[in-house]
Structures are given as C-alpha cells and as structure tokens.
C-alpha positions in Angstrom: 114.8 -66.4 -30.3 116.8 -63.3 -29.4 118.2 -61.3 -32.2 120.5 -58.3 -32.1 121.1 -56.4 -35.3 123.7 -53.6 -35.5 123.7 -50.8 -38.0 125.3 -47.4 -38.6 128.9 -48.3 -39.2 130.9 -46.8 -42.0 133.9 -44.8 -43.0 134.6 -41.5 -41.4 137.5 -39.1 -41.1 139.3 -38.6 -37.8 137.4 -36.2 -35.7 134.1 -37.2 -37.1 131.0 -38.9 -35.6 128.9 -42.0 -36.1 125.9 -43.4 -34.3 125.6 -47.2 -34.1 122.2 -48.8 -33.4 121.4 -52.2 -32.0 117.9 -53.4 -32.7 116.8 -56.2 -30.3 114.0 -58.6 -30.7 112.7 -62.0 -29.4 112.0 -61.3 -25.8 111.3 -58.6 -23.1 114.5 -56.8 -22.2 113.3 -54.9 -19.2 115.8 -56.5 -16.8 118.7 -56.8 -19.3 121.8 -54.9 -20.1 123.1 -53.9 -23.5 126.8 -53.7 -24.1 129.1 -52.7 -26.9 132.4 -54.3 -27.7 134.8 -53.9 -30.6 137.5 -55.9 -32.2 140.3 -54.5 -34.3 142.3 -56.7 -36.7 144.7 -58.9 -34.9 143.5 -57.8 -31.5 141.2 -59.3 -28.8 137.6 -58.2 -28.6 137.4 -55.4 -26.0 134.7 -53.8 -24.0 133.4 -50.4 -24.9 130.3 -49.5 -22.9 127.3 -50.9 -21.2 123.9 -49.7 -20.0 120.9 -51.3 -18.3 117.9 -51.4 -20.6 115.9 -49.6 -18.0 118.6 -46.9 -17.8 121.4 -46.4 -15.4 124.4 -48.6 -14.6 126.4 -46.9 -17.4 130.0 -47.7 -17.7 132.7 -46.9 -20.3 136.1 -48.1 -21.2 138.7 -45.5 -20.4 139.7 -45.3 -24.1 136.2 -43.9 -25.1 135.2 -42.0 -22.0 134.2 -38.5 -22.8 133.9 -39.3 -26.6 131.3 -42.1 -26.8 127.8 -42.1 -25.3 125.7 -45.2 -24.8 121.9 -44.9 -24.6 118.7 -46.9 -25.3 115.2 -46.4 -26.4 113.0 -48.9 -24.6 109.9 -48.2 -26.8 112.0 -49.2 -29.9 114.0 -52.0 -28.2 117.0 -50.3 -29.6 120.4 -49.5 -28.1 122.7 -46.8 -29.4 126.4 -45.9 -29.3 127.1 -42.3 -30.2 130.7 -41.9 -31.2 132.3 -38.5 -31.4 135.8 -37.3 -31.9 136.7 -40.5 -33.6 140.3 -41.6 -33.9 142.0 -44.0 -36.3 142.5 -46.3 -33.3 138.7 -46.6 -33.0 138.7 -48.6 -36.2 137.2 -52.0 -35.5 134.1 -54.2 -35.9 131.6 -53.1 -33.3 129.3 -55.6 -31.7 126.3 -55.2 -29.5 125.5 -57.8 -26.9 122.9 -58.4 -24.2 122.4 -60.4 -21.1 120.3 -60.4 -17.9 121.2 -57.7 -15.5 123.4 -59.0 -12.6 123.1 -56.9 -9.5 126.4 -55.8 -8.1 128.4 -56.9 -11.1 130.0 -54.6 -13.6 129.2 -56.5 -16.8 132.2 -55.7 -19.0 133.5 -59.2 -19.9 132.5 -61.1 -23.0 131.5 -64.0 -20.7 128.9 -61.6 -19.1 126.9 -61.6 -22.3 124.6 -64.3 -23.8 123.4 -62.7 -27.0 125.5 -61.1 -29.7 124.9 -59.2 -32.9 126.8 -59.9 -36.2 128.9 -56.7 -35.9 129.2 -53.5 -38.0 132.5 -52.2 -39.4 133.7 -48.7 -38.3 136.7 -47.3 -40.2 138.3 -44.0 -39.2 140.7 -42.5 -41.6 143.5 -40.2 -40.6 
C-alpha cells in the first residue's frame, strides 16, 4: 500500500524559509511523479510544483516560481519542497501527491494524482 508522509511544516516569519519532505513507501516510484499542492482556508486546493521521480519534468506555479524549489532523493524515496522568501499568502496546508508519469502531459491537476499525504501546515506571519 502506497503511503506518503509529509513533514517540515511550521510557523515562520515572512521572508523566512522552510523545507518540506515527503517520504514515500509501498512501491517502486521510478516511473512516477511527485507533486506538491496547497490549500489555504476557504480556498480551493492549488498546484504548487511537480517533478518526475527520476528527475526532470519540473514545473512550478507562477506564484512560487523563483522562490520554491522541488527536488527528490531516489535513494531515500523522499521528495522535497524548499520554500524561500515566504510570504503570508503562502500560508496553507501543503500536500504531497504521487502518480504514474504520463508522457506528454503536464501533471498539475488534482485528478492527475492517485496517492496523497495527510498534509502539513505552513504558517507565515507578517
């Protein structure tokens, strides 16, 4: 059974940094993608970033481009989201998700993902 477990959330001041981790288990992820989404109170869950587990196929939402970096460590089956220059509007529950890689498709919709973590809270104070 596939499990995704996020960690690394917390409270940080505006301008600060956090690194989120997504530990994956339950199968071989070599031909999968890992994505990050977030959901702020009263808002729809939105796409943040995605990367193929083997590397490449990296894509960011415009709102985080230049501030966030997605990466993965295949040996540890762990994905990461490095968040720098955080803003109060980045406050949300952050979720990691995974799914088989689909050639030719930019996987940035919730429906593109099969497996989800439980989420980790990120709060950015002004």
